[in-house]
PLY file of the C-alpha trace (Angstrom):
ply
format ascii 1.0
element vertex 158
property float x
property float y
property float z
element edge 157
property int vertex1
property int vertex2
end_header
8.49 19.07 11.14
8.00 16.88 14.23
4.94 15.07 12.89
6.58 14.04 9.62
10.32 14.59 9.25
11.36 13.70 12.78
9.01 10.72 12.97
10.36 9.48 9.62
13.98 9.83 10.72
13.38 8.07 14.04
11.37 5.27 12.41
14.05 4.62 9.79
16.84 4.72 12.40
15.00 2.28 14.66
14.18 0.02 11.71
17.85 -0.16 10.68
18.95 -1.02 14.21
16.26 -3.67 14.61
16.96 -5.21 11.18
20.59 -5.52 12.28
19.44 -7.47 15.33
16.81 -9.44 13.45
14.05 -8.37 15.83
12.33 -5.40 17.36
9.13 -3.42 17.31
8.16 0.12 16.32
4.93 1.80 17.37
4.02 4.98 15.49
1.19 7.20 16.71
-1.00 8.56 13.94
-4.67 9.45 14.39
-8.08 8.46 13.13
-7.82 11.76 11.25
-5.69 9.82 8.73
-8.93 8.14 7.57
-11.10 11.27 7.47
-8.97 14.22 6.35
-11.94 16.40 5.44
-12.88 16.62 9.13
-9.69 18.39 10.35
-7.04 20.88 9.26
-5.26 19.89 6.08
-1.72 19.97 7.45
-2.56 17.92 10.53
-4.59 15.38 8.55
-1.84 15.05 5.92
0.79 14.48 8.61
-1.27 11.75 10.26
-1.93 10.13 6.85
1.83 10.16 6.25
2.41 8.22 9.47
-0.18 5.63 8.48
1.20 5.22 4.93
4.80 5.05 6.14
3.93 2.38 8.68
1.95 0.29 6.21
4.73 0.47 3.62
7.46 -0.32 6.11
5.47 -3.27 7.45
5.90 -4.99 4.08
9.64 -4.23 4.09
10.31 -5.15 7.71
8.15 -8.24 8.26
10.54 -10.67 6.51
13.41 -9.23 8.58
11.80 -10.00 11.94
10.83 -6.41 12.77
7.28 -5.49 13.73
5.76 -2.08 13.08
2.39 -0.69 14.05
0.42 2.51 13.52
-1.93 3.50 16.32
-4.89 5.64 15.27
-6.43 7.07 18.41
-9.42 9.36 18.42
-9.68 12.21 20.91
-7.34 11.45 23.80
-7.32 13.27 27.12
-3.92 15.03 27.17
-2.55 18.52 27.66
-2.47 19.10 23.89
-5.86 20.78 24.00
-4.73 23.37 26.54
-1.47 23.97 24.66
-3.42 24.51 21.43
-5.88 26.82 23.17
-8.78 24.44 22.54
-11.56 24.01 25.07
-11.88 20.22 25.27
-15.12 20.52 27.24
-16.89 20.94 23.89
-15.98 17.33 23.03
-18.52 14.84 24.33
-16.98 12.80 27.18
-18.03 9.61 25.36
-15.55 10.55 22.57
-12.55 11.31 24.83
-10.34 8.36 25.84
-8.00 8.47 28.81
-4.37 8.46 27.63
-3.52 5.44 29.82
-6.33 3.39 28.31
-5.24 4.39 24.81
-1.69 3.23 25.52
-2.93 -0.07 26.99
-5.06 -0.68 23.87
-2.13 0.22 21.60
0.15 -2.25 23.37
-2.54 -4.95 23.25
-2.88 -4.37 19.50
0.89 -4.65 19.14
0.83 -7.93 21.07
-1.88 -9.16 18.69
0.36 -8.34 15.72
-1.91 -5.63 14.33
-0.33 -3.33 11.78
-3.04 -0.75 12.46
-4.65 -0.40 15.87
-7.65 1.86 16.42
-8.11 1.75 20.20
-11.84 2.56 20.25
-12.85 0.45 17.23
-15.01 -2.32 18.69
-15.56 -4.19 15.43
-12.16 -4.90 13.87
-13.86 -6.27 10.77
-14.79 -2.66 9.83
-11.09 -1.89 9.41
-10.48 -5.20 7.63
-13.28 -4.39 5.17
-11.98 -0.83 4.69
-8.54 -2.19 3.80
-10.03 -4.84 1.51
-11.94 -2.16 -0.39
-8.78 -0.10 -0.75
-6.90 -3.10 -2.13
-9.71 -3.82 -4.61
-8.79 -0.55 -6.31
-5.17 -1.57 -6.97
-5.61 -3.34 -10.34
-7.55 -0.36 -11.69
-5.25 2.48 -10.66
-2.60 2.30 -13.38
-3.65 1.27 -16.87
-2.53 2.14 -20.39
-5.64 4.21 -21.11
-7.93 6.67 -19.40
-11.26 5.45 -18.08
-14.02 5.64 -20.68
-15.68 8.54 -18.89
-12.55 10.66 -19.54
-12.19 9.84 -23.21
-13.46 12.07 -25.97
-16.26 10.37 -27.91
-14.04 10.05 -30.99
-11.37 8.25 -28.91
-13.67 5.83 -27.12
-13.38 2.17 -28.11
0 1
1 2
2 3
3 4
4 5
5 6
6 7
7 8
8 9
9 10
10 11
11 12
12 13
13 14
14 15
15 16
16 17
17 18
18 19
19 20
20 21
21 22
22 23
23 24
24 25
25 26
26 27
27 28
28 29
29 30
30 31
31 32
32 33
33 34
34 35
35 36
36 37
37 38
38 39
39 40
40 41
41 42
42 43
43 44
44 45
45 46
46 47
47 48
48 49
49 50
50 51
51 52
52 53
53 54
54 55
55 56
56 57
57 58
58 59
59 60
60 61
61 62
62 63
63 64
64 65
65 66
66 67
67 68
68 69
69 70
70 71
71 72
72 73
73 74
74 75
75 76
76 77
77 78
78 79
79 80
80 81
81 82
82 83
83 84
84 85
85 86
86 87
87 88
88 89
89 90
90 91
91 92
92 93
93 94
94 95
95 96
96 97
97 98
98 99
99 100
100 101
101 102
102 103
103 104
104 105
105 106
106 107
107 108
108 109
109 110
110 111
111 112
112 113
113 114
114 115
115 116
116 117
117 118
118 119
119 120
120 121
121 122
122 123
123 124
124 125
125 126
126 127
127 128
128 129
129 130
130 131
131 132
132 133
133 134
134 135
135 136
136 137
137 138
138 139
139 140
140 141
141 142
142 143
143 144
144 145
145 146
146 147
147 148
148 149
149 150
150 151
151 152
152 153
153 154
154 155
155 156
156 157
């Protein structure tokens, strides 16, 4: 409920207010889990993917209206969430656990740079750029008037 419905309602409300002013910025917190759903629980991964997709879609809608929106995809972040969830965070290598303050600083720096998606620990931004380019390469092939040849019965193939 909080991860999807409440975030959606707050994002839309903020967007409407900012569009009315002609400026503003929204920062949504997702997770790197949005890019690797098979590594975490289905519900959590789906919720984080929702935040990423919502942010990317709203970016296109809001940009011409002077409103900025960003999705932050942190990895493991040192917070009390582990204790609340009953998870022993000591099993996570320290090299994979970012301090919450550093994550926030990186998120704000990414916002200042105009990034739509900020992954605080991603050293080589071109990896994300290439990932997005590959995703966009699929677009012209995703909705056609016929099934791919591999799905056609031999008697139906061209």
